[in-house]
N, C-alpha and C positions, 0 to 999 in steps of 0.2 A: 016263171022260172022254177025248174025242179031242183032237187037237192044236188044233183051232179053239176048243174050250172052254178049254184052257190059255192060249191067247193072249188070250182075252177076260178071263180072271181077272186077268191081270197088266197089262192095258192101262190107261194112265192115264186119269183122267176127262177128258171133253171140257171145253173152256173154259167153255161155257155151264153145264155141270153144276157146275163149281167155283164159278162166280159165284152160281148158285142156292144152293149150300151156304153160301157166305159170307153171302148175304142172310139165310138162315135163322139162322145163328149170330149175326149182328149183331142181328136182331130178338129172338132169345131172350135175348141179353145185356141188351138194353134193357128187356125185360119182367121179367127177373129183378131188375133194379135197382128197378123200381117196384112189382112185385107179389110178389117172392120166387120161389124156385126151385120152389115148388109151384103156381105160376100155371097155369091151365088151358091145355092145348095149343092150344085154339081161340083164345086171346088171342095166343099167339105166331104162329099162322097168320095171324090178322088183321093183326098188325103187319108180317108179311113179305109179305102180299098173296097168300097161297097157301091151299090147302085143308089140313085136318089130315092127310089121307092122304099128302100130299107130305112132311110132317115125319116121319111114321112110316116112309116109304120110306127116308129118309136116316138116321133115328135111331129104331130100333125100340123103345127104352125111354127113359124119362126120364133114367135114369143115363147112357145113351149121349149124350144131348143135353147134359147138364151137363158131362160130361167133354170133349165136343167144344168147347163154349163156352169152358171154362177153357183148353184147349190153344190154341184160336184166339187168345185174348187174350194168352196168354203168348208165342206166336209173334210176334204183332204188336209186343209190347214188345221182344222180342229183335231184331227187324229194325229197330225205331225207333232204337236206340242208335247203330249205325254210320251210319245215314242222318243223324241229328242231328249227329254229328261231322263229316260231310262238308259239311253245309249251314249250320251255325250260325256266328255271328260269332266264337265262341271255344269252346275245350273246356269251359270253365266254363258258358257259356250252354247248350251241349249237355247237360251234366250236369244243370243246373237244369230244362231242359225234360223230360228223361227222368224225373227224380225226380217232377215234376208228373204225368206220365202214369202212373208207377208208383203214386203216391199215389191217383189216380183208380181204378186197377185194384184196389188194396187196399181202398179204401172200398167199392167195388161188390161185392167178394168177401165182405164181412162176412156177408151173408145165406147164403153158401155154407158158412160155417164149420161149422154143425151137420151139413150133408150130408156134407162132406168128412171129418168125424170119425165118420161112421156105421160100422156093421159091414160095409157093402157093400165087398167086396174090390176092386171096380173102381176105387175112389177111392184105394187105398193108394199107388200109384206117383205120384200127382199132385204131392205135396210135393217129392219128389226131382226130378221133371221140372222143376218151377218153379225150384228151386235150380240144377240143372244148366244150364238155359237162361239164367237172368237174372243170377246172380252173376258170370259172366264178362263180361257186357255192362256191368254196373255197375263192375266192376274196370277194364275198358278205358276207361270214361269218367273214372273217378277218376285213373287213371294219366295219361291225356292232359291232364287239368286240372293235375295235379302237374308233369308235364313242361313245361307252359307257364308254370309259376310262379304260377298263379292260386290253388292250394291247397297246403297242406303235403303232402309225400310221406308214404306209409305208411298211408293211410286204408284201412280194411277194408270191403269191399263188403258182406259178410254182416252186419257190425255196423250199418252204415248202413241197410240194408234192414230189419233187425230193428227199429231205432229208428223208422223211418217206420211200420212195422207197429204198433208200440206206440202211437205218436201217433194213428194212425187208429183203433185199438181203443178209445181213451179217450173217443171222442166220445159214445157212448151216445145218450140222447135229449135231451141238453142243447143247446138251440139257440144258446147263447152260445159253445159250444166249436167252434172251427174247426181241424180237423186240417190243412187245407191251409195256413192261416196259420202254424201251428206248424212244419210241415215247411219252409216258406219260411225261417223263422227258423233252423231246423237247418242248412239248406243254406247260408244266409248266413254262419253261423258257421264253415263250412269255408274261406271265402275269406280269403286272406292280406291283411293291411292293405297299402295302397299308399303 
């Protein structure tokens, strides 16, 4: 490999290539929600408005696509926390909004559960990645809400996230069960009385 090949290998993706990849990841996430992670690649391609070859060029295997979608959504949640703190009316409002987005993420990931627990080693690091990226964001939101006096200090982000996950897992096929409503009650319970 000559110097020009080495430069090409480390060059960041062009802005349009990054946008195309984001479009593919968003389309795949939407299809995974409605049709599961085993959905045909052609369905994802149609959702993204591209050919199947484009998807395979970016993601050679289904596992590559699943991992990329998961990481993309985790990164979006990680970036959302600080943005909400900067733009929301209060730290508690930021926490509420972030937990709503986290709840949506957890609900849509239920279909990924069996895949993520499979024997494929490419999925092994995803849970650690999830915790490493999102627990600090949730901690920052909880600390800000506590510092503002809106919630009691000492709330544990891991425990809260696990609680949200448990409420989301309880839904099953019961149309009367609303994980989102129960999570709102959980977050409301953190609020200090005024």
